[in-house]
PDB file with SEQRES, HELIX, SHEET and CRYST1 records, atoms N, CA, C and O in Angstrom:
SEQRES   1 A   88  MET LYS LYS GLY ASP CYS MET LYS ILE ARG CYS GLY LYS          
SEQRES   2 A   88  ILE VAL GLU LEU TRP GLU SER ILE ARG GLN GLY LEU ARG          
SEQRES   3 A   88  SER HIS SER GLN LEU LYS VAL ASP LYS ARG VAL ALA SER          
SEQRES   4 A   88  ASN LEU ALA LYS CYS ALA ALA CYS VAL LEU ALA SER GLN          
SEQRES   5 A   88  SER SER ASN SER SER GLU TRP ILE ALA VAL LEU PRO ARG          
SEQRES   6 A   88  ASN CYS ASP LYS LYS ALA LYS GLU LEU TYR ILE ARG ARG          
SEQRES   7 A   88  VAL LEU SER SER PRO LEU ILE ASP VAL SER                      
HELIX    1 AA1 ASP A    5  SER A   27  1                                  23    
HELIX    2 AA2 LYS A   35  SER A   51  1                                  17    
HELIX    3 AA3 SER A   56  VAL A   62  1                                   7    
HELIX    4 AA4 LYS A   69  LEU A   80  1                                  12    
CRYST1    1.000    1.000    1.000  90.00  90.00  90.00 P 1           1          
ATOM      1  N   MET A   1     198.254 144.854 176.388  1.00  0.00           N  
ATOM      2  CA  MET A   1     197.497 143.883 175.627  1.00  0.00           C  
ATOM      3  C   MET A   1     196.936 144.579 174.385  1.00  0.00           C  
ATOM      4  O   MET A   1     196.317 145.637 174.490  1.00  0.00           O  
ATOM      5  N   LYS A   2     197.154 143.986 173.217  1.00  0.00           N  
ATOM      6  CA  LYS A   2     196.669 144.555 171.966  1.00  0.00           C  
ATOM      7  C   LYS A   2     195.174 144.333 171.821  1.00  0.00           C  
ATOM      8  O   LYS A   2     194.582 143.461 172.458  1.00  0.00           O  
ATOM      9  N   LYS A   3     194.579 145.160 170.953  1.00  0.00           N  
ATOM     10  CA  LYS A   3     193.167 144.982 170.650  1.00  0.00           C  
ATOM     11  C   LYS A   3     192.987 143.614 169.993  1.00  0.00           C  
ATOM     12  O   LYS A   3     193.720 143.273 169.064  1.00  0.00           O  
ATOM     13  N   GLY A   4     192.039 142.849 170.455  1.00  0.00           N  
ATOM     14  CA  GLY A   4     191.804 141.511 169.923  1.00  0.00           C  
ATOM     15  C   GLY A   4     192.440 140.402 170.746  1.00  0.00           C  
ATOM     16  O   GLY A   4     192.040 139.243 170.637  1.00  0.00           O  
ATOM     17  N   ASP A   5     193.438 140.748 171.578  1.00  0.00           N  
ATOM     18  CA  ASP A   5     194.090 139.730 172.400  1.00  0.00           C  
ATOM     19  C   ASP A   5     193.127 139.127 173.416  1.00  0.00           C  
ATOM     20  O   ASP A   5     193.184 137.931 173.699  1.00  0.00           O  
ATOM     21  N   CYS A   6     192.247 139.956 173.963  1.00  0.00           N  
ATOM     22  CA  CYS A   6     191.273 139.477 174.955  1.00  0.00           C  
ATOM     23  C   CYS A   6     190.357 138.435 174.328  1.00  0.00           C  
ATOM     24  O   CYS A   6     190.054 137.417 174.952  1.00  0.00           O  
ATOM     25  N   MET A   7     189.911 138.684 173.089  1.00  0.00           N  
ATOM     26  CA  MET A   7     189.034 137.732 172.412  1.00  0.00           C  
ATOM     27  C   MET A   7     189.774 136.438 172.109  1.00  0.00           C  
ATOM     28  O   MET A   7     189.186 135.361 172.206  1.00  0.00           O  
ATOM     29  N   LYS A   8     191.066 136.520 171.741  1.00  0.00           N  
ATOM     30  CA  LYS A   8     191.850 135.316 171.489  1.00  0.00           C  
ATOM     31  C   LYS A   8     191.969 134.476 172.750  1.00  0.00           C  
ATOM     32  O   LYS A   8     191.846 133.252 172.702  1.00  0.00           O  
ATOM     33  N   ILE A   9     192.210 135.141 173.891  1.00  0.00           N  
ATOM     34  CA  ILE A   9     192.311 134.435 175.165  1.00  0.00           C  
ATOM     35  C   ILE A   9     190.977 133.783 175.492  1.00  0.00           C  
ATOM     36  O   ILE A   9     190.932 132.625 175.906  1.00  0.00           O  
ATOM     37  N   ARG A  10     189.893 134.521 175.307  1.00  0.00           N  
ATOM     38  CA  ARG A  10     188.559 133.996 175.606  1.00  0.00           C  
ATOM     39  C   ARG A  10     188.239 132.803 174.713  1.00  0.00           C  
ATOM     40  O   ARG A  10     187.739 131.786 175.193  1.00  0.00           O  
ATOM     41  N   CYS A  11     188.524 132.921 173.415  1.00  0.00           N  
ATOM     42  CA  CYS A  11     188.291 131.800 172.487  1.00  0.00           C  
ATOM     43  C   CYS A  11     189.168 130.617 172.850  1.00  0.00           C  
ATOM     44  O   CYS A  11     188.742 129.468 172.731  1.00  0.00           O  
ATOM     45  N   GLY A  12     190.390 130.886 173.290  1.00  0.00           N  
ATOM     46  CA  GLY A  12     191.281 129.808 173.713  1.00  0.00           C  
ATOM     47  C   GLY A  12     190.711 129.049 174.896  1.00  0.00           C  
ATOM     48  O   GLY A  12     190.797 127.822 174.950  1.00  0.00           O  
ATOM     49  N   LYS A  13     190.132 129.768 175.840  1.00  0.00           N  
ATOM     50  CA  LYS A  13     189.516 129.128 177.009  1.00  0.00           C  
ATOM     51  C   LYS A  13     188.302 128.307 176.595  1.00  0.00           C  
ATOM     52  O   LYS A  13     188.070 127.224 177.132  1.00  0.00           O  
ATOM     53  N   ILE A  14     187.528 128.820 175.640  1.00  0.00           N  
ATOM     54  CA  ILE A  14     186.357 128.087 175.161  1.00  0.00           C  
ATOM     55  C   ILE A  14     186.796 126.798 174.481  1.00  0.00           C  
ATOM     56  O   ILE A  14     186.180 125.750 174.675  1.00  0.00           O  
ATOM     57  N   VAL A  15     187.850 126.870 173.689  1.00  0.00           N  
ATOM     58  CA  VAL A  15     188.359 125.677 173.008  1.00  0.00           C  
ATOM     59  C   VAL A  15     188.864 124.666 174.032  1.00  0.00           C  
ATOM     60  O   VAL A  15     188.663 123.464 173.862  1.00  0.00           O  
ATOM     61  N   GLU A  16     189.515 125.135 175.086  1.00  0.00           N  
ATOM     62  CA  GLU A  16     189.966 124.224 176.150  1.00  0.00           C  
ATOM     63  C   GLU A  16     188.777 123.543 176.819  1.00  0.00           C  
ATOM     64  O   GLU A  16     188.790 122.332 177.040  1.00  0.00           O  
ATOM     65  N   LEU A  17     187.748 124.328 177.141  1.00  0.00           N  
ATOM     66  CA  LEU A  17     186.532 123.761 177.740  1.00  0.00           C  
ATOM     67  C   LEU A  17     185.894 122.755 176.792  1.00  0.00           C  
ATOM     68  O   LEU A  17     185.492 121.667 177.204  1.00  0.00           O  
ATOM     69  N   TRP A  18     185.806 123.122 175.541  1.00  0.00           N  
ATOM     70  CA  TRP A  18     185.199 122.272 174.520  1.00  0.00           C  
ATOM     71  C   TRP A  18     185.914 120.931 174.454  1.00  0.00           C  
ATOM     72  O   TRP A  18     185.268 119.883 174.467  1.00  0.00           O  
ATOM     73  N   GLU A  19     187.236 120.954 174.383  1.00  0.00           N  
ATOM     74  CA  GLU A  19     188.014 119.713 174.306  1.00  0.00           C  
ATOM     75  C   GLU A  19     187.810 118.847 175.546  1.00  0.00           C  
ATOM     76  O   GLU A  19     187.674 117.627 175.451  1.00  0.00           O  
ATOM     77  N   SER A  20     187.791 119.492 176.704  1.00  0.00           N  
ATOM     78  CA  SER A  20     187.618 118.755 177.952  1.00  0.00           C  
ATOM     79  C   SER A  20     186.241 118.091 178.029  1.00  0.00           C  
ATOM     80  O   SER A  20     186.134 116.925 178.411  1.00  0.00           O  
ATOM     81  N   ILE A  21     185.198 118.823 177.671  1.00  0.00           N  
ATOM     82  CA  ILE A  21     183.833 118.274 177.692  1.00  0.00           C  
ATOM     83  C   ILE A  21     183.704 117.160 176.658  1.00  0.00           C  
ATOM     84  O   ILE A  21     183.129 116.109 176.941  1.00  0.00           O  
ATOM     85  N   ARG A  22     184.241 117.390 175.454  1.00  0.00           N  
ATOM     86  CA  ARG A  22     184.164 116.399 174.381  1.00  0.00           C  
ATOM     87  C   ARG A  22     184.841 115.091 174.800  1.00  0.00           C  
ATOM     88  O   ARG A  22     184.298 114.007 174.589  1.00  0.00           O  
ATOM     89  N   GLN A  23     186.022 115.205 175.392  1.00  0.00           N  
ATOM     90  CA  GLN A  23     186.737 114.006 175.843  1.00  0.00           C  
ATOM     91  C   GLN A  23     185.967 113.291 176.943  1.00  0.00           C  
ATOM     92  O   GLN A  23     185.926 112.062 176.982  1.00  0.00           O  
ATOM     93  N   GLY A  24     185.357 114.063 177.835  1.00  0.00           N  
ATOM     94  CA  GLY A  24     184.560 113.471 178.906  1.00  0.00           C  
ATOM     95  C   GLY A  24     183.357 112.718 178.371  1.00  0.00           C  
ATOM     96  O   GLY A  24     183.053 111.617 178.830  1.00  0.00           O  
ATOM     97  N   LEU A  25     182.669 113.309 177.399  1.00  0.00           N  
ATOM     98  CA  LEU A  25     181.516 112.639 176.798  1.00  0.00           C  
ATOM     99  C   LEU A  25     181.931 111.362 176.076  1.00  0.00           C  
ATOM    100  O   LEU A  25     181.240 110.346 176.157  1.00  0.00           O  
ATOM    101  N   ARG A  26     183.051 111.413 175.374  1.00  0.00           N  
ATOM    102  CA  ARG A  26     183.515 110.260 174.610  1.00  0.00           C  
ATOM    103  C   ARG A  26     184.042 109.144 175.512  1.00  0.00           C  
ATOM    104  O   ARG A  26     183.949 107.969 175.158  1.00  0.00           O  
ATOM    105  N   SER A  27     184.597 109.503 176.679  1.00  0.00           N  
ATOM    106  CA  SER A  27     185.202 108.485 177.540  1.00  0.00           C  
ATOM    107  C   SER A  27     184.223 107.872 178.538  1.00  0.00           C  
ATOM    108  O   SER A  27     184.520 106.834 179.131  1.00  0.00           O  
ATOM    109  N   HIS A  28     183.066 108.495 178.733  1.00  0.00           N  
ATOM    110  CA  HIS A  28     182.096 107.970 179.693  1.00  0.00           C  
ATOM    111  C   HIS A  28     181.533 106.657 179.158  1.00  0.00           C  
ATOM    112  O   HIS A  28     180.951 106.620 178.073  1.00  0.00           O  
ATOM    113  N   SER A  29     181.708 105.592 179.916  1.00  0.00           N  
ATOM    114  CA  SER A  29     181.375 104.249 179.423  1.00  0.00           C  
ATOM    115  C   SER A  29     179.877 104.033 179.217  1.00  0.00           C  
ATOM    116  O   SER A  29     179.494 103.277 178.324  1.00  0.00           O  
ATOM    117  N   GLN A  30     179.031 104.661 180.001  1.00  0.00           N  
ATOM    118  CA  GLN A  30     177.597 104.427 179.889  1.00  0.00           C  
ATOM    119  C   GLN A  30     176.941 105.282 178.801  1.00  0.00           C  
ATOM    120  O   GLN A  30     175.834 104.975 178.357  1.00  0.00           O  
ATOM    121  N   LEU A  31     177.609 106.340 178.374  1.00  0.00           N  
ATOM    122  CA  LEU A  31     177.062 107.186 177.318  1.00  0.00           C  
ATOM    123  C   LEU A  31     177.505 106.650 175.964  1.00  0.00           C  
ATOM    124  O   LEU A  31     178.692 106.425 175.727  1.00  0.00           O  
ATOM    125  N   LYS A  32     176.556 106.453 175.102  1.00  0.00           N  
ATOM    126  CA  LYS A  32     176.881 106.037 173.740  1.00  0.00           C  
ATOM    127  C   LYS A  32     176.618 107.234 172.840  1.00  0.00           C  
ATOM    128  O   LYS A  32     175.578 107.335 172.190  1.00  0.00           O  
ATOM    129  N   VAL A  33     177.582 108.127 172.822  1.00  0.00           N  
ATOM    130  CA  VAL A  33     177.433 109.383 172.100  1.00  0.00           C  
ATOM    131  C   VAL A  33     178.255 109.335 170.821  1.00  0.00           C  
ATOM    132  O   VAL A  33     179.446 109.027 170.841  1.00  0.00           O  
ATOM    133  N   ASP A  34     177.606 109.643 169.723  1.00  0.00           N  
ATOM    134  CA  ASP A  34     178.292 109.747 168.437  1.00  0.00           C  
ATOM    135  C   ASP A  34     179.382 110.814 168.524  1.00  0.00           C  
ATOM    136  O   ASP A  34     179.222 111.826 169.206  1.00  0.00           O  
ATOM    137  N   LYS A  35     180.481 110.576 167.832  1.00  0.00           N  
ATOM    138  CA  LYS A  35     181.636 111.487 167.876  1.00  0.00           C  
ATOM    139  C   LYS A  35     181.248 112.922 167.484  1.00  0.00           C  
ATOM    140  O   LYS A  35     181.646 113.879 168.147  1.00  0.00           O  
ATOM    141  N   ARG A  36     180.474 113.062 166.409  1.00  0.00           N  
ATOM    142  CA  ARG A  36     180.062 114.379 165.941  1.00  0.00           C  
ATOM    143  C   ARG A  36     179.117 115.063 166.926  1.00  0.00           C  
ATOM    144  O   ARG A  36     179.238 116.261 167.182  1.00  0.00           O  
ATOM    145  N   VAL A  37     178.181 114.299 167.473  1.00  0.00           N  
ATOM    146  CA  VAL A  37     177.227 114.847 168.444  1.00  0.00           C  
ATOM    147  C   VAL A  37     177.964 115.302 169.697  1.00  0.00           C  
ATOM    148  O   VAL A  37     177.676 116.371 170.236  1.00  0.00           O  
ATOM    149  N   ALA A  38     178.915 114.496 170.161  1.00  0.00           N  
ATOM    150  CA  ALA A  38     179.697 114.847 171.351  1.00  0.00           C  
ATOM    151  C   ALA A  38     180.464 116.145 171.117  1.00  0.00           C  
ATOM    152  O   ALA A  38     180.521 116.998 172.003  1.00  0.00           O  
ATOM    153  N   SER A  39     181.043 116.298 169.949  1.00  0.00           N  
ATOM    154  CA  SER A  39     181.808 117.497 169.634  1.00  0.00           C  
ATOM    155  C   SER A  39     180.908 118.726 169.570  1.00  0.00           C  
ATOM    156  O   SER A  39     181.246 119.772 170.124  1.00  0.00           O  
ATOM    157  N   ASN A  40     179.764 118.605 168.898  1.00  0.00           N  
ATOM    158  CA  ASN A  40     178.843 119.742 168.781  1.00  0.00           C  
ATOM    159  C   ASN A  40     178.232 120.125 170.127  1.00  0.00           C  
ATOM    160  O   ASN A  40     178.129 121.306 170.457  1.00  0.00           O  
ATOM    161  N   LEU A  41     177.832 119.124 170.895  1.00  0.00           N  
ATOM    162  CA  LEU A  41     177.261 119.398 172.212  1.00  0.00           C  
ATOM    163  C   LEU A  41     178.302 120.021 173.138  1.00  0.00           C  
ATOM    164  O   LEU A  41     177.989 120.933 173.903  1.00  0.00           O  
ATOM    165  N   ALA A  42     179.523 119.535 173.069  1.00  0.00           N  
ATOM    166  CA  ALA A  42     180.605 120.083 173.893  1.00  0.00           C  
ATOM    167  C   ALA A  42     180.880 121.541 173.528  1.00  0.00           C  
ATOM    168  O   ALA A  42     181.133 122.366 174.406  1.00  0.00           O  
ATOM    169  N   LYS A  43     180.830 121.856 172.241  1.00  0.00           N  
ATOM    170  CA  LYS A  43     181.069 123.226 171.794  1.00  0.00           C  
ATOM    171  C   LYS A  43     179.994 124.167 172.351  1.00  0.00           C  
ATOM    172  O   LYS A  43     180.304 125.263 172.819  1.00  0.00           O  
ATOM    173  N   CYS A  44     178.738 123.734 172.296  1.00  0.00           N  
ATOM    174  CA  CYS A  44     177.648 124.563 172.837  1.00  0.00           C  
ATOM    175  C   CYS A  44     177.746 124.691 174.357  1.00  0.00           C  
ATOM    176  O   CYS A  44     177.535 125.772 174.907  1.00  0.00           O  
ATOM    177  N   ALA A  45     178.062 123.599 175.025  1.00  0.00           N  
ATOM    178  CA  ALA A  45     178.203 123.638 176.486  1.00  0.00           C  
ATOM    179  C   ALA A  45     179.340 124.560 176.908  1.00  0.00           C  
ATOM    180  O   ALA A  45     179.219 125.281 177.899  1.00  0.00           O  
ATOM    181  N   ALA A  46     180.436 124.543 176.169  1.00  0.00           N  
ATOM    182  CA  ALA A  46     181.569 125.416 176.480  1.00  0.00           C  
ATOM    183  C   ALA A  46     181.173 126.884 176.333  1.00  0.00           C  
ATOM    184  O   ALA A  46     181.598 127.724 177.127  1.00  0.00           O  
ATOM    185  N   CYS A  47     180.367 127.193 175.327  1.00  0.00           N  
ATOM    186  CA  CYS A  47     179.900 128.579 175.145  1.00  0.00           C  
ATOM    187  C   CYS A  47     178.993 129.012 176.286  1.00  0.00           C  
ATOM    188  O   CYS A  47     179.070 130.149 176.752  1.00  0.00           O  
ATOM    189  N   VAL A  48     178.137 128.107 176.735  1.00  0.00           N  
ATOM    190  CA  VAL A  48     177.248 128.419 177.862  1.00  0.00           C  
ATOM    191  C   VAL A  48     178.071 128.675 179.119  1.00  0.00           C  
ATOM    192  O   VAL A  48     177.826 129.645 179.837  1.00  0.00           O  
ATOM    193  N   LEU A  49     179.043 127.811 179.387  1.00  0.00           N  
ATOM    194  CA  LEU A  49     179.884 127.976 180.575  1.00  0.00           C  
ATOM    195  C   LEU A  49     180.740 129.238 180.497  1.00  0.00           C  
ATOM    196  O   LEU A  49     180.914 129.933 181.498  1.00  0.00           O  
ATOM    197  N   ALA A  50     181.270 129.533 179.325  1.00  0.00           N  
ATOM    198  CA  ALA A  50     182.124 130.711 179.172  1.00  0.00           C  
ATOM    199  C   ALA A  50     181.333 132.002 179.306  1.00  0.00           C  
ATOM    200  O   ALA A  50     181.822 132.972 179.886  1.00  0.00           O  
ATOM    201  N   SER A  51     180.116 132.024 178.775  1.00  0.00           N  
ATOM    202  CA  SER A  51     179.317 133.249 178.858  1.00  0.00           C  
ATOM    203  C   SER A  51     178.606 133.371 180.201  1.00  0.00           C  
ATOM    204  O   SER A  51     178.191 134.463 180.588  1.00  0.00           O  
ATOM    205  N   GLN A  52     178.465 132.262 180.908  1.00  0.00           N  
ATOM    206  CA  GLN A  52     177.778 132.218 182.206  1.00  0.00           C  
ATOM    207  C   GLN A  52     176.399 132.861 182.118  1.00  0.00           C  
ATOM    208  O   GLN A  52     176.006 133.670 182.959  1.00  0.00           O  
ATOM    209  N   SER A  53     175.685 132.472 181.072  1.00  0.00           N  
ATOM    210  CA  SER A  53     174.382 133.071 180.816  1.00  0.00           C  
ATOM    211  C   SER A  53     173.462 132.051 180.172  1.00  0.00           C  
ATOM    212  O   SER A  53     173.917 131.105 179.528  1.00  0.00           O  
ATOM    213  N   SER A  54     172.165 132.253 180.350  1.00  0.00           N  
ATOM    214  CA  SER A  54     171.183 131.421 179.656  1.00  0.00           C  
ATOM    215  C   SER A  54     170.683 132.120 178.399  1.00  0.00           C  
ATOM    216  O   SER A  54     169.776 131.623 177.731  1.00  0.00           O  
ATOM    217  N   ASN A  55     171.258 133.252 178.079  1.00  0.00           N  
ATOM    218  CA  ASN A  55     170.876 134.043 176.922  1.00  0.00           C  
ATOM    219  C   ASN A  55     171.625 133.531 175.689  1.00  0.00           C  
ATOM    220  O   ASN A  55     172.851 133.615 175.622  1.00  0.00           O  
ATOM    221  N   SER A  56     170.890 133.006 174.725  1.00  0.00           N  
ATOM    222  CA  SER A  56     171.540 132.408 173.553  1.00  0.00           C  
ATOM    223  C   SER A  56     172.287 133.428 172.695  1.00  0.00           C  
ATOM    224  O   SER A  56     173.209 133.054 171.970  1.00  0.00           O  
ATOM    225  N   SER A  57     171.916 134.692 172.760  1.00  0.00           N  
ATOM    226  CA  SER A  57     172.667 135.692 171.986  1.00  0.00           C  
ATOM    227  C   SER A  57     174.078 135.868 172.550  1.00  0.00           C  
ATOM    228  O   SER A  57     174.997 136.218 171.810  1.00  0.00           O  
ATOM    229  N   GLU A  58     174.257 135.633 173.831  1.00  0.00           N  
ATOM    230  CA  GLU A  58     175.597 135.673 174.423  1.00  0.00           C  
ATOM    231  C   GLU A  58     176.399 134.435 174.024  1.00  0.00           C  
ATOM    232  O   GLU A  58     177.616 134.513 173.854  1.00  0.00           O  
ATOM    233  N   TRP A  59     175.729 133.299 173.875  1.00  0.00           N  
ATOM    234  CA  TRP A  59     176.413 132.091 173.412  1.00  0.00           C  
ATOM    235  C   TRP A  59     176.924 132.307 172.000  1.00  0.00           C  
ATOM    236  O   TRP A  59     178.044 131.924 171.662  1.00  0.00           O  
ATOM    237  N   ILE A  60     176.080 132.932 171.173  1.00  0.00           N  
ATOM    238  CA  ILE A  60     176.436 133.204 169.781  1.00  0.00           C  
ATOM    239  C   ILE A  60     177.673 134.092 169.711  1.00  0.00           C  
ATOM    240  O   ILE A  60     178.533 133.908 168.849  1.00  0.00           O  
ATOM    241  N   ALA A  61     177.753 135.053 170.623  1.00  0.00           N  
ATOM    242  CA  ALA A  61     178.883 135.990 170.616  1.00  0.00           C  
ATOM    243  C   ALA A  61     180.216 135.300 170.893  1.00  0.00           C  
ATOM    244  O   ALA A  61     181.252 135.731 170.386  1.00  0.00           O  
ATOM    245  N   VAL A  62     180.201 134.243 171.685  1.00  0.00           N  
ATOM    246  CA  VAL A  62     181.460 133.579 172.047  1.00  0.00           C  
ATOM    247  C   VAL A  62     181.704 132.274 171.295  1.00  0.00           C  
ATOM    248  O   VAL A  62     182.749 131.647 171.473  1.00  0.00           O  
ATOM    249  N   LEU A  63     180.765 131.861 170.465  1.00  0.00           N  
ATOM    250  CA  LEU A  63     180.934 130.617 169.705  1.00  0.00           C  
ATOM    251  C   LEU A  63     182.100 130.754 168.735  1.00  0.00           C  
ATOM    252  O   LEU A  63     182.069 131.614 167.855  1.00  0.00           O  
ATOM    253  N   PRO A  64     183.134 129.914 168.880  1.00  0.00           N  
ATOM    254  CA  PRO A  64     184.318 130.049 168.021  1.00  0.00           C  
ATOM    255  C   PRO A  64     184.118 129.411 166.640  1.00  0.00           C  
ATOM    256  O   PRO A  64     184.663 128.345 166.354  1.00  0.00           O  
ATOM    257  N   ARG A  65     183.347 130.064 165.811  1.00  0.00           N  
ATOM    258  CA  ARG A  65     183.116 129.612 164.427  1.00  0.00           C  
ATOM    259  C   ARG A  65     183.253 130.818 163.513  1.00  0.00           C  
ATOM    260  O   ARG A  65     182.825 131.920 163.856  1.00  0.00           O  
ATOM    261  N   ASN A  66     183.844 130.607 162.365  1.00  0.00           N  
ATOM    262  CA  ASN A  66     184.037 131.694 161.403  1.00  0.00           C  
ATOM    263  C   ASN A  66     182.839 131.777 160.461  1.00  0.00           C  
ATOM    264  O   ASN A  66     182.898 131.323 159.318  1.00  0.00           O  
ATOM    265  N   CYS A  67     181.759 132.361 160.957  1.00  0.00           N  
ATOM    266  CA  CYS A  67     180.560 132.550 160.146  1.00  0.00           C  
ATOM    267  C   CYS A  67     179.759 133.706 160.745  1.00  0.00           C  
ATOM    268  O   CYS A  67     180.109 134.243 161.796  1.00  0.00           O  
ATOM    269  N   ASP A  68     178.691 134.075 160.066  1.00  0.00           N  
ATOM    270  CA  ASP A  68     177.894 135.207 160.550  1.00  0.00           C  
ATOM    271  C   ASP A  68     177.000 134.795 161.722  1.00  0.00           C  
ATOM    272  O   ASP A  68     176.881 133.616 162.055  1.00  0.00           O  
ATOM    273  N   LYS A  69     176.390 135.781 162.321  1.00  0.00           N  
ATOM    274  CA  LYS A  69     175.580 135.586 163.527  1.00  0.00           C  
ATOM    275  C   LYS A  69     174.406 134.634 163.269  1.00  0.00           C  
ATOM    276  O   LYS A  69     174.101 133.781 164.103  1.00  0.00           O  
ATOM    277  N   LYS A  70     173.760 134.778 162.131  1.00  0.00           N  
ATOM    278  CA  LYS A  70     172.599 133.937 161.809  1.00  0.00           C  
ATOM    279  C   LYS A  70     173.005 132.467 161.685  1.00  0.00           C  
ATOM    280  O   LYS A  70     172.289 131.579 162.149  1.00  0.00           O  
ATOM    281  N   ALA A  71     174.153 132.216 161.057  1.00  0.00           N  
ATOM    282  CA  ALA A  71     174.634 130.833 160.917  1.00  0.00           C  
ATOM    283  C   ALA A  71     174.960 130.231 162.282  1.00  0.00           C  
ATOM    284  O   ALA A  71     174.702 129.050 162.516  1.00  0.00           O  
ATOM    285  N   LYS A  72     175.524 131.030 163.181  1.00  0.00           N  
ATOM    286  CA  LYS A  72     175.809 130.540 164.533  1.00  0.00           C  
ATOM    287  C   LYS A  72     174.516 130.209 165.275  1.00  0.00           C  
ATOM    288  O   LYS A  72     174.434 129.208 165.986  1.00  0.00           O  
ATOM    289  N   GLU A  73     173.512 131.062 165.098  1.00  0.00           N  
ATOM    290  CA  GLU A  73     172.217 130.835 165.737  1.00  0.00           C  
ATOM    291  C   GLU A  73     171.591 129.532 165.226  1.00  0.00           C  
ATOM    292  O   GLU A  73     171.071 128.746 166.018  1.00  0.00           O  
ATOM    293  N   LEU A  74     171.637 129.304 163.929  1.00  0.00           N  
ATOM    294  CA  LEU A  74     171.105 128.074 163.353  1.00  0.00           C  
ATOM    295  C   LEU A  74     171.880 126.854 163.836  1.00  0.00           C  
ATOM    296  O   LEU A  74     171.289 125.803 164.082  1.00  0.00           O  
ATOM    297  N   TYR A  75     173.197 126.985 163.973  1.00  0.00           N  
ATOM    298  CA  TYR A  75     174.033 125.886 164.463  1.00  0.00           C  
ATOM    299  C   TYR A  75     173.595 125.486 165.873  1.00  0.00           C  
ATOM    300  O   TYR A  75     173.393 124.303 166.149  1.00  0.00           O  
ATOM    301  N   ILE A  76     173.450 126.465 166.761  1.00  0.00           N  
ATOM    302  CA  ILE A  76     173.040 126.176 168.145  1.00  0.00           C  
ATOM    303  C   ILE A  76     171.647 125.559 168.163  1.00  0.00           C  
ATOM    304  O   ILE A  76     171.404 124.601 168.896  1.00  0.00           O  
ATOM    305  N   ARG A  77     170.743 126.095 167.373  1.00  0.00           N  
ATOM    306  CA  ARG A  77     169.378 125.563 167.322  1.00  0.00           C  
ATOM    307  C   ARG A  77     169.381 124.100 166.847  1.00  0.00           C  
ATOM    308  O   ARG A  77     168.677 123.264 167.413  1.00  0.00           O  
ATOM    309  N   ARG A  78     170.175 123.793 165.807  1.00  0.00           N  
ATOM    310  CA  ARG A  78     170.258 122.422 165.294  1.00  0.00           C  
ATOM    311  C   ARG A  78     170.829 121.464 166.331  1.00  0.00           C  
ATOM    312  O   ARG A  78     170.332 120.350 166.497  1.00  0.00           O  
ATOM    313  N   VAL A  79     171.862 121.897 167.019  1.00  0.00           N  
ATOM    314  CA  VAL A  79     172.498 121.035 168.026  1.00  0.00           C  
ATOM    315  C   VAL A  79     171.512 120.723 169.150  1.00  0.00           C  
ATOM    316  O   VAL A  79     171.347 119.567 169.539  1.00  0.00           O  
ATOM    317  N   LEU A  80     170.864 121.755 169.662  1.00  0.00           N  
ATOM    318  CA  LEU A  80     169.971 121.556 170.809  1.00  0.00           C  
ATOM    319  C   LEU A  80     168.671 120.829 170.462  1.00  0.00           C  
ATOM    320  O   LEU A  80     168.046 120.225 171.335  1.00  0.00           O  
ATOM    321  N   SER A  81     168.262 120.883 169.196  1.00  0.00           N  
ATOM    322  CA  SER A  81     167.028 120.195 168.803  1.00  0.00           C  
ATOM    323  C   SER A  81     167.289 118.811 168.217  1.00  0.00           C  
ATOM    324  O   SER A  81     166.358 118.152 167.754  1.00  0.00           O  
ATOM    325  N   SER A  82     168.523 118.372 168.234  1.00  0.00           N  
ATOM    326  CA  SER A  82     168.872 117.078 167.671  1.00  0.00           C  
ATOM    327  C   SER A  82     168.165 115.937 168.410  1.00  0.00           C  
ATOM    328  O   SER A  82     168.171 115.907 169.641  1.00  0.00           O  
ATOM    329  N   PRO A  83     167.560 115.004 167.680  1.00  0.00           N  
ATOM    330  CA  PRO A  83     166.916 113.862 168.327  1.00  0.00           C  
ATOM    331  C   PRO A  83     167.949 112.919 168.969  1.00  0.00           C  
ATOM    332  O   PRO A  83     167.590 112.045 169.758  1.00  0.00           O  
ATOM    333  N   LEU A  84     169.225 113.103 168.627  1.00  0.00           N  
ATOM    334  CA  LEU A  84     170.271 112.261 169.220  1.00  0.00           C  
ATOM    335  C   LEU A  84     170.632 112.699 170.635  1.00  0.00           C  
ATOM    336  O   LEU A  84     171.355 111.998 171.342  1.00  0.00           O  
ATOM    337  N   ILE A  85     170.128 113.855 171.044  1.00  0.00           N  
ATOM    338  CA  ILE A  85     170.392 114.352 172.389  1.00  0.00           C  
ATOM    339  C   ILE A  85     169.117 114.181 173.211  1.00  0.00           C  
ATOM    340  O   ILE A  85     168.115 114.854 172.970  1.00  0.00           O  
ATOM    341  N   ASP A  86     169.169 113.290 174.163  1.00  0.00           N  
ATOM    342  CA  ASP A  86     168.022 113.013 175.027  1.00  0.00           C  
ATOM    343  C   ASP A  86     168.279 113.649 176.373  1.00  0.00           C  
ATOM    344  O   ASP A  86     169.210 113.257 177.078  1.00  0.00           O  
ATOM    345  N   VAL A  87     167.469 114.626 176.740  1.00  0.00           N  
ATOM    346  CA  VAL A  87     167.678 115.339 177.996  1.00  0.00           C  
ATOM    347  C   VAL A  87     166.844 114.783 179.141  1.00  0.00           C  
ATOM    348  O   VAL A  87     166.880 115.321 180.248  1.00  0.00           O  
ATOM    349  N   SER A  88     166.107 113.734 178.897  1.00  0.00           N  
ATOM    350  CA  SER A  88     165.266 113.181 179.973  1.00  0.00           C  
ATOM    351  C   SER A  88     166.029 112.237 180.867  1.00  0.00           C  
ATOM    352  O   SER A  88     165.464 111.691 181.814  1.00  0.00           O  
TER     353      SER A  88                                                      
END                                                                             
């Protein structure tokens, strides 16, 4: 296995999880989730599941986005603090 192949496999698994969660959120009849919100929430959930941690710095490490660490941190913070996501 070449250097970097492990990360490609890991990112591939995250993308698979992301797609599966996103489709589930969009297809659930009782949830009225905006397409963009469903996609962003699914991406964050996939990172949490892939890292198997509650540590947000580990989520940032596996988030499949081409940007710096600070931008990833802001992205996760924006998604989780969105008023469109009701956790109650």
